[in-house]
Structure formats: C-alpha cells, structure tokens
C-alpha positions as a printed NumPy array, in Angstrom:
array([[ 59.889, 173.374,  75.144],
       [ 57.774, 170.26 ,  74.413],
       [ 57.991, 167.304,  76.777],
       [ 60.328, 164.579,  75.533],
       [ 58.758, 161.31 ,  74.455],
       [ 59.705, 158.221,  76.476],
       [ 58.8  , 154.568,  76.568],
       [ 56.52 , 153.21 ,  79.291],
       [ 59.362, 152.524,  81.737],
       [ 61.027, 155.894,  81.133],
       [ 64.454, 154.361,  80.501],
       [ 64.344, 155.343,  76.819],
       [ 64.012, 158.976,  75.759],
       [ 63.206, 158.955,  72.061],
       [ 65.471, 160.881,  69.702],
       [ 62.574, 162.772,  68.133],
       [ 59.733, 164.946,  69.353],
       [ 57.718, 164.427,  66.159],
       [ 54.832, 162.033,  66.799],
       [ 52.112, 161.448,  64.191],
       [ 48.715, 160.195,  65.379],
       [ 46.723, 159.443,  62.207],
       [ 43.002, 158.758,  62.428],
       [ 42.655, 156.699,  59.253],
       [ 44.618, 154.247,  57.136],
       [ 44.638, 156.74 ,  54.266],
       [ 46.314, 159.245,  56.578],
       [ 48.871, 156.577,  57.569],
       [ 49.67 , 156.008,  53.892],
       [ 50.176, 159.736,  53.278],
       [ 52.482, 160.126,  56.3  ],
       [ 54.562, 157.073,  55.376],
       [ 54.924, 158.034,  51.718],
       [ 56.246, 161.474,  52.723],
       [ 58.666, 160.235,  55.418],
       [ 62.423, 159.84 ,  55.133],
       [ 62.762, 157.996,  58.456],
       [ 59.861, 156.622,  60.493],
       [ 59.233, 154.107,  63.254],
       [ 55.963, 152.916,  64.743],
       [ 55.357, 153.482,  68.454],
       [ 53.034, 150.89 ,  69.967],
       [ 52.093, 150.909,  73.639],
       [ 55.685, 151.723,  74.61 ],
       [ 56.389, 148.493,  76.463],
       [ 59.743, 147.82 ,  74.817],
       [ 62.785, 148.487,  76.983],
       [ 65.437, 149.043,  74.292],
       [ 65.757, 151.339,  71.255],
       [ 63.754, 149.117,  68.918],
       [ 61.19 , 151.91 ,  68.333],
       [ 63.584, 154.876,  68.46 ],
       [ 64.274, 157.209,  65.546],
       [ 65.533, 160.718,  64.883],
       [ 62.947, 160.965,  62.126],
       [ 59.269, 160.607,  63.002],
       [ 57.3  , 158.308,  65.285],
       [ 53.832, 157.142,  64.303],
       [ 51.201, 155.901,  66.749],
       [ 48.122, 153.971,  65.603],
       [ 46.303, 154.488,  68.908],
       [ 43.85 , 156.969,  67.342],
       [ 42.716, 154.674,  64.535],
       [ 39.023, 153.771,  64.897],
       [ 38.655, 150.585,  66.942],
       [ 37.622, 147.724,  64.661],
       [ 36.806, 144.138,  65.693],
       [ 35.261, 142.24 ,  62.784],
       [ 34.394, 138.582,  63.445],
       [ 34.446, 136.351,  60.368],
       [ 31.179, 134.679,  59.287],
       [ 32.459, 131.264,  60.431],
       [ 33.585, 132.758,  63.781],
       [ 37.084, 131.315,  63.422],
       [ 38.936, 134.618,  63.048],
       [ 38.722, 138.311,  63.797],
       [ 40.138, 141.321,  61.938],
       [ 41.37 , 144.102,  64.248],
       [ 42.812, 147.563,  63.734],
       [ 46.505, 148.274,  64.215],
       [ 46.094, 150.322,  67.393],
       [ 43.97 , 148.021,  69.542],
       [ 45.292, 146.717,  72.851],
       [ 44.687, 143.22 ,  74.188],
       [ 42.457, 144.44 ,  77.002],
       [ 40.216, 146.229,  74.505],
       [ 40.145, 143.242,  72.17 ],
       [ 39.372, 140.834,  75.001],
       [ 36.293, 142.779,  76.064],
       [ 34.953, 142.827,  72.498],
       [ 35.639, 139.127,  71.933],
       [ 34.044, 138.175,  75.247],
       [ 30.847, 139.884,  74.119],
       [ 30.91 , 137.585,  71.078],
       [ 31.566, 134.434,  73.127],
       [ 35.059, 134.154,  71.61 ],
       [ 38.668, 134.211,  72.827],
       [ 42.27 , 134.326,  71.692],
       [ 44.299, 131.266,  72.65 ],
       [ 46.455, 133.135,  75.147],
       [ 47.414, 136.531,  76.54 ],
       [ 50.555, 138.079,  77.956],
       [ 50.926, 139.095,  81.599],
       [ 49.833, 142.617,  80.652],
       [ 46.54 , 143.276,  78.838],
       [ 47.791, 146.851,  78.298],
       [ 50.032, 146.033,  75.31 ],
       [ 49.088, 146.571,  71.667],
       [ 48.199, 143.508,  69.607],
       [ 50.377, 144.574,  66.673],
       [ 53.355, 145.359,  68.92 ],
       [ 53.047, 142.021,  70.7  ],
       [ 53.077, 140.154,  67.398],
       [ 56.002, 142.165,  66.021],
       [ 58.201, 141.224,  69.001],
       [ 56.939, 137.626,  69.53 ],
       [ 55.506, 138.444,  72.949],
       [ 53.923, 135.478,  74.715],
       [ 51.966, 134.106,  77.614],
       [ 52.64 , 130.686,  79.094],
       [ 51.665, 127.047,  78.602],
       [ 53.427, 124.015,  77.175],
       [ 50.787, 123.736,  74.435],
       [ 50.451, 127.496,  73.864],
       [ 52.656, 129.092,  71.208],
       [ 53.398, 132.806,  71.378],
       [ 50.753, 135.401,  70.566],
       [ 52.059, 136.067,  67.051],
       [ 51.139, 132.546,  65.922],
       [ 47.45 , 133.533,  65.98 ],
       [ 48.075, 135.976,  63.112],
       [ 46.575, 134.576,  59.905],
       [ 46.814, 137.816,  57.951],
       [ 48.134, 141.354,  58.113],
       [ 47.71 , 144.605,  56.228],
       [ 50.891, 146.62 ,  55.989],
       [ 51.746, 150.034,  54.569],
       [ 55.112, 149.876,  52.832],
       [ 57.529, 152.785,  52.542],
       [ 56.027, 153.96 ,  49.257],
       [ 52.589, 154.208,  50.89 ],
       [ 51.242, 151.087,  49.197],
       [ 48.898, 148.952,  51.32 ],
       [ 49.804, 145.27 ,  51.027],
       [ 47.819, 142.315,  52.392],
       [ 49.489, 139.035,  53.402],
       [ 47.738, 135.856,  54.503],
       [ 48.69 , 132.223,  55.068],
       [ 48.726, 131.598,  51.325],
       [ 51.776, 133.894,  51.161],
       [ 55.238, 132.522,  51.895],
       [ 56.132, 135.956,  53.281],
       [ 53.679, 135.846,  56.19 ],
       [ 55.87 , 133.705,  58.461],
       [ 58.647, 136.266,  58.033],
       [ 56.494, 139.359,  58.297],
       [ 54.536, 138.607,  61.508],
       [ 57.494, 138.984,  63.893],
       [ 58.734, 141.888,  61.816],
       [ 60.303, 144.246,  64.393],
       [ 58.637, 147.14 ,  62.545],
       [ 61.164, 146.681,  59.742],
       [ 58.754, 146.044,  56.86 ],
       [ 56.241, 148.856,  57.279],
       [ 53.263, 149.996,  59.325],
       [ 50.843, 147.18 ,  60.192],
       [ 47.403, 148.8  ,  60.095],
       [ 45.323, 145.643,  60.66 ],
       [ 45.704, 142.019,  61.701],
       [ 43.544, 138.946,  61.286],
       [ 43.747, 136.603,  64.273],
       [ 42.603, 133.042,  64.881],
       [ 39.999, 132.855,  67.646],
       [ 38.437, 130.029,  69.667],
       [ 35.233, 129.681,  71.694],
       [ 35.363, 131.543,  75.015],
       [ 36.398, 129.457,  78.024],
       [ 36.765, 129.732,  81.793],
       [ 39.847, 129.254,  83.944],
       [ 40.706, 129.125,  87.643],
       [ 43.854, 130.757,  88.989],
       [ 45.746, 129.266,  91.925],
       [ 48.866, 130.562,  93.674],
       [ 51.218, 128.43 ,  95.778],
       [ 54.02 , 129.717,  98.004],
       [ 57.539, 128.346,  98.509],
       [ 58.11 , 125.514,  96.043],
       [ 61.24 , 123.63 ,  97.194],
       [ 64.007, 123.416,  94.607],
       [ 64.034, 119.644,  95.224],
       [ 60.627, 119.485,  93.509],
       [ 62.24 , 120.599,  90.247],
       [ 64.434, 117.496,  90.144],
       [ 62.409, 114.884,  88.325],
       [ 59.164, 116.877,  88.481],
       [ 59.875, 120.047,  86.492],
       [ 57.981, 118.906,  83.396],
       [ 55.04 , 117.759,  85.507],
       [ 54.924, 121.135,  87.264],
       [ 55.12 , 123.132,  84.028],
       [ 52.423, 120.989,  82.397],
       [ 49.962, 121.097,  85.316],
       [ 47.904, 124.014,  84.002],
       [ 46.737, 125.716,  80.852],
       [ 49.248, 128.397,  81.846],
       [ 51.956, 128.031,  84.521],
       [ 54.395, 130.622,  85.888],
       [ 57.144, 130.18 ,  88.462],
       [ 58.228, 133.351,  90.281],
       [ 61.471, 133.73 ,  92.218],
       [ 63.667, 136.547,  93.51 ],
       [ 66.733, 134.243,  93.412],
       [ 67.436, 134.897,  97.076],
       [ 67.611, 131.096,  97.442],
       [ 67.45 , 128.093,  95.083],
       [ 63.743, 127.657,  95.957],
       [ 60.829, 129.083,  93.955],
       [ 58.873, 131.793,  95.786],
       [ 55.523, 131.295,  94.032],
       [ 53.791, 129.141,  91.435],
       [ 50.82 , 130.577,  89.513],
       [ 48.58 , 127.958,  87.912],
       [ 45.759, 128.829,  85.502],
       [ 43.611, 125.714,  85.014],
       [ 40.258, 124.515,  83.77 ],
       [ 39.782, 122.079,  86.662],
       [ 39.929, 122.6  ,  90.449],
       [ 43.193, 121.845,  92.235],
       [ 43.281, 119.149,  94.893],
       [ 43.223, 120.498,  98.453],
       [ 46.414, 120.902, 100.478],
       [ 50.053, 121.318,  99.566],
       [ 51.311, 120.666,  96.043],
       [ 54.848, 119.391,  95.425],
       [ 55.742, 120.788,  98.84 ],
       [ 54.366, 124.279,  98.072],
       [ 51.575, 125.751, 100.226],
       [ 48.36 , 127.338,  98.91 ],
       [ 48.566, 131.119,  99.202],
       [ 46.495, 132.523, 102.061],
       [ 45.419, 135.605, 100.094],
       [ 45.958, 137.561,  96.856],
       [ 49.544, 137.728,  95.643],
       [ 51.433, 140.113,  93.366],
       [ 54.561, 138.891,  91.529],
       [ 56.587, 141.942,  92.618],
       [ 57.312, 142.092,  96.366],
       [ 55.555, 144.944,  98.112],
       [ 52.944, 145.523,  95.421],
       [ 49.234, 144.976,  96.281],
       [ 47.64 , 141.713,  95.226],
       [ 44.444, 143.589,  94.356],
       [ 46.197, 144.843,  91.201],
       [ 46.265, 141.27 ,  89.902],
       [ 43.62 , 139.077,  88.318],
       [ 41.487, 137.043,  90.733],
       [ 43.126, 134.072,  92.427],
       [ 42.006, 131.415,  94.918],
       [ 40.572, 129.048,  92.31 ],
       [ 37.498, 131.176,  91.581],
       [ 36.338, 130.326,  88.026],
       [ 36.185, 133.246,  85.635],
       [ 36.417, 134.206,  81.956],
       [ 39.645, 133.632,  80.072],
       [ 40.5  , 137.33 ,  79.747],
       [ 40.16 , 137.866,  83.527],
       [ 42.536, 134.993,  84.401],
       [ 45.182, 134.653,  81.668],
       [ 46.854, 138.055,  82.306],
       [ 48.522, 138.504,  85.681],
       [ 47.456, 142.16 ,  85.933],
       [ 44.135, 143.939,  85.717],
       [ 43.691, 146.419,  82.881],
       [ 42.634, 149.227,  85.236],
       [ 45.897, 149.176,  87.254],
       [ 49.512, 149.996,  86.41 ],
       [ 51.023, 146.658,  85.386],
       [ 53.942, 145.073,  87.233],
       [ 55.661, 147.703,  89.41 ],
       [ 55.901, 150.582,  86.938],
       [ 59.493, 151.36 ,  88.023],
       [ 61.507, 148.676,  86.282],
       [ 63.649, 147.36 ,  83.458],
       [ 63.083, 143.97 ,  81.819],
       [ 65.109, 141.231,  80.11 ],
       [ 64.143, 137.776,  78.913],
       [ 65.841, 134.787,  77.318],
       [ 64.345, 131.668,  75.708],
       [ 66.02 , 128.262,  75.686],
       [ 64.878, 124.899,  74.37 ],
       [ 62.669, 123.02 ,  76.849],
       [ 65.205, 120.211,  76.925],
       [ 67.62 , 122.676,  78.552],
       [ 65.11 , 123.95 ,  81.129],
       [ 66.812, 122.565,  84.207],
       [ 70.258, 123.587,  82.954],
       [ 69.028, 127.147,  82.344],
       [ 67.61 , 127.42 ,  85.864],
       [ 70.891, 126.137,  87.276],
       [ 72.853, 128.626,  85.159],
       [ 70.942, 131.491,  86.769],
       [ 71.179, 129.892,  90.204],
       [ 74.98 , 129.773,  89.85 ],
       [ 75.051, 133.594,  89.911],
       [ 71.928, 134.224,  91.971],
       [ 73.58 , 136.616,  94.44 ],
       [ 74.495, 139.013,  91.612],
       [ 71.079, 138.613,  90.011],
       [ 69.175, 139.115,  93.262],
       [ 71.039, 142.344,  93.994],
       [ 69.37 , 144.137,  91.043],
       [ 66.22 , 142.05 ,  90.658],
       [ 62.599, 142.651,  91.572],
       [ 61.338, 139.259,  90.386],
       [ 62.022, 136.551,  87.799],
       [ 59.256, 134.663,  85.993],
       [ 59.816, 131.245,  84.41 ],
       [ 57.328, 130.164,  81.717],
       [ 56.943, 127.812,  78.752],
       [ 56.019, 128.495,  75.126],
       [ 55.264, 125.965,  72.375],
       [ 57.276, 125.875,  69.142],
       [ 56.338, 127.766,  65.98 ],
       [ 57.614, 128.414,  62.444],
       [ 57.839, 132.232,  62.5  ],
       [ 61.248, 133.292,  61.235],
       [ 62.294, 135.666,  64.029],
       [ 60.355, 134.07 ,  66.869],
       [ 62.557, 133.054,  69.824],
       [ 60.454, 129.87 ,  69.794],
       [ 61.17 , 129.09 ,  66.147],
       [ 61.534, 125.334,  65.772],
       [ 61.658, 124.508,  69.468],
       [ 59.438, 124.249,  72.529],
       [ 60.896, 126.796,  74.899],
       [ 61.446, 127.815,  78.497],
       [ 61.547, 131.581,  79.031],
       [ 63.385, 133.272,  81.9  ],
       [ 61.98 , 136.775,  82.368],
       [ 63.702, 139.276,  84.672],
       [ 62.05 , 142.394,  86.091],
       [ 65.   , 144.484,  87.211],
       [ 65.275, 147.582,  89.369],
       [ 65.16 , 150.834,  87.389],
       [ 68.939, 151.326,  87.331],
       [ 70.423, 150.744,  83.871],
       [ 74.037, 151.197,  85.002],
       [ 73.693, 148.519,  87.685],
       [ 71.619, 146.12 ,  85.565],
       [ 73.604, 145.995,  82.309],
       [ 76.696, 144.162,  83.685],
       [ 74.44 , 141.508,  85.19 ],
       [ 72.575, 141.162,  81.89 ],
       [ 75.864, 140.652,  80.055],
       [ 77.01 , 137.973,  82.517],
       [ 73.642, 136.213,  82.365],
       [ 73.945, 136.085,  78.579],
       [ 77.369, 134.465,  78.93 ],
       [ 75.979, 131.895,  81.364],
       [ 73.069, 131.059,  79.038],
       [ 75.03 , 131.197,  75.766],
       [ 75.937, 127.463,  75.752],
       [ 72.174, 126.787,  75.72 ],
       [ 71.62 , 128.938,  72.59 ],
       [ 69.455, 131.389,  74.521],
       [ 67.477, 133.791,  72.341],
       [ 66.558, 137.184,  73.851],
       [ 63.103, 138.749,  73.667],
       [ 63.344, 141.425,  70.978],
       [ 61.628, 144.095,  73.08 ],
       [ 63.721, 143.691,  76.243],
       [ 67.223, 144.653,  77.349],
       [ 70.04 , 142.486,  76.   ],
       [ 73.676, 143.025,  75.016],
       [ 74.352, 140.1  ,  72.641],
       [ 76.332, 140.974,  69.524],
       [ 74.321, 141.11 ,  66.288],
       [ 76.382, 138.29 ,  64.757],
       [ 75.508, 136.104,  67.742],
       [ 71.822, 136.87 ,  67.325],
       [ 71.838, 136.135,  63.613],
       [ 73.388, 132.709,  64.205],
       [ 70.492, 131.769,  66.498],
       [ 67.85 , 132.045,  63.749],
       [ 67.927, 129.62 ,  60.778],
       [ 65.758, 131.98 ,  58.662],
       [ 67.553, 135.222,  59.536],
       [ 69.005, 135.723,  56.048],
       [ 65.543, 135.164,  54.591],
       [ 64.214, 137.875,  56.898],
       [ 66.859, 140.403,  55.83 ],
       [ 66.016, 139.673,  52.183],
       [ 62.332, 140.238,  52.955],
       [ 63.159, 143.589,  54.565],
       [ 65.143, 144.624,  51.486],
       [ 62.154, 143.846,  49.263],
       [ 59.65 , 145.722,  51.424],
       [ 61.832, 148.692,  52.403],
       [ 64.764, 149.045,  49.966],
       [ 65.412, 152.677,  50.945],
       [ 65.548, 151.898,  54.676],
       [ 62.692, 154.213,  55.671],
       [ 61.834, 152.018,  58.669],
       [ 65.413, 151.377,  59.752],
       [ 66.941, 152.968,  62.817],
       [ 70.422, 152.464,  64.325],
       [ 69.201, 149.592,  66.534],
       [ 67.641, 147.738,  63.621],
       [ 70.491, 148.501,  61.214],
       [ 72.927, 146.937,  63.666],
       [ 70.735, 143.851,  64.139],
       [ 70.187, 143.306,  60.414],
       [ 73.737, 144.137,  59.384]])
C-alpha cells in the first residue's frame, strides 16, 4: 500500500494518494485540463486543509528552475516550484535581493505569496507585495498572464490556490545588502510601556520571542544595517552565544548572530536552509491586528498566558507594513502579528486556539491563511473589505470549481 501523503508537520494526512509532478508548463496545462478536482501542493508548510483534496494534488517542484533577471535589474521572473533559499542563492550571485524573507527559507515562493506569508519590519510589507506579475493555468488549461496593469492582480496574488496553478511569478528586486543580527535576552515587560514602537522600529527586521511563562519577553532578535551600542538595551542583556527560538533546540541551526555582518539572505531568515526549520514537531497559528492595537493584543494573550504556555513551544511577535492585496491580513493596515508554535497535539491545542481567537476578536484579528484557526467563515469574510470581489474573481477563473476543496468552499461560501 503506498505511503500516505502528509504536510510538513504531519498533522494533515491528505485525502488523496494521487500526486502529479509535471516537468513542464505544457504538462501542467494537460493535467489541469483533464482534472475534475485538483489542488496545488507547495512545500507543505501549511497546517490546515488548505491544500487538501480527494481529487489530485499537483507539485511544481520538478519544474526546471528558472531565475530570469530583467534587463533593468528591477525584477526577476521565477518558476512556480522554486523555494526562497534557492532563489536567494541565485539572486545573490547577481548582486540582487528580495526586500524580505520569512523565518524559513525552505518555503516555496508561490506558496508564500498565495497565503500572504511575511517576514518582519515596520517598513516591510509581506512577501506577496513583491509580485508584479504571475502566470496562471486556469481550469480549462489556458495560461493567463497578469501584471500590475490588470485590476485582477491585487486579488489574484494572495489567491489561496483558488484561481488556478501559478507556474511563474515576476518579483520586484533591490540591490543586495548586508545586515547584522543581534539577540537580547529577557526584555522586561515594563519596556513595552511607552517604548513598544521604538523597540519594533529599531531594526530592519525585529522579532520578539516569548513562551508566555511570565509577562516578560524572553528574547529580542534585531536584524540591522548598523552596529548596536554596547551593553544592555531597554533592560535586555546581549545574548552570550547563539540562540534558537524554540527552547532546547541548537543555536547552530539558526542564521549567524552576534552582530557579524553578512548578506541579506543569511540574516533575514531565522533558520539555515541546510537544517530542519523550527523544531519539526509542531503546530502553528498566527493572528494579525492593526499596529494601533499592538499593546492591547499582547495584553489579551497575557491575560490567558497560563493556558497558552501549557501547549506552547514559543510565540513570535513581528510587524508587517500595510498593502492593498485583497486577501492579505495586512490589507489596509500596518500590522502586528502574533505567531504561535504549538506542541504537536491537535486535541490539546485547538481549545486554546479558539479561546485566543475570542480574546483577539475585539481587535479584528485576521488569521494567517496557512495556519490553524477556528474562526467561522462569516467572521473571516467580514474582516476583508474586498472579500466579495475575491469570490467574484474566483467564479470568473474557475466557474466549475476545479480548484475548490471543502476547506475553500466553506471559506468562500
């Protein structure tokens, strides 16, 4: 009997054993045109049933790697199967960079865009905002190209796989740059009162890590162009060696710290490409609130920290700049994201997730599309001003529902 397909974390066993691995775009078009039900499987880093289907799964991992820099060096066209770590190496050779990266370089570029995955930084929007064009195979097998001249692009980029199979993206790029990464231990909660904005704005990318065993912040990770001043910072102490966000995991799995300057792609992610990211045995959830509600969101979690800490490995707090993408959790508002890496116990985690959603609901918290959440579809739809426009776009691109699955059908209504 063939081995069942699972996502990266192993908490989702897919409802099909049929996995297509085309080696060309023409082959993708043939598979799609012949399919009754089909979903695209990226790098498997979603933690819910977004990618599930009882029809067929399609992976673009075997497409030929393609990184084509534009003549003016302002953009790059990439294939639909490339991962960020692969792209970063190719761009670095060209003296170019993307504006930001997620914690994991292991994730696919197309999958990250489709779910509005992000890094951190008050001036850094999520990764999908770099998409200036996409090539997508619709359910009838037709290959369609969208760019910023099309009104549909802002709806299609964070598309949840609902419109078709994205076989290529065009991304904005910038000149390559260097960063330094610093880690500080034990930031007192008192520093957040009156200084939270200053702390979050102190680097190109800033992450606060806490296990919620106390109101204090366990670690601050700062990725900066300039050196940090010597000594303590807002009451936090410089780390005395490499740190890993997850307790008990080796710091050597993470990108270099200690303020050593290095290339953007070796500092922006938290984890090295050659190691298993995070802990490998985990579930994840994340919610985004407006930056103006940052302190209130932290207090909402703190009010139930004993329950959270009981099933938590670590929580990361980051910022993301606003954008205009229809289904982006950062649509129309600068955001604070609260990311939770849970223990690998769905039964124990889900009640805590539901109670966290209730605590954050007054702040109009939007969940990350690829993580675990329990919010009702009607609640989700009310959080996005362009949601009806997105459902209309899906109907135009996929009227027969080839790319729908139960998860997506429930979300879209």
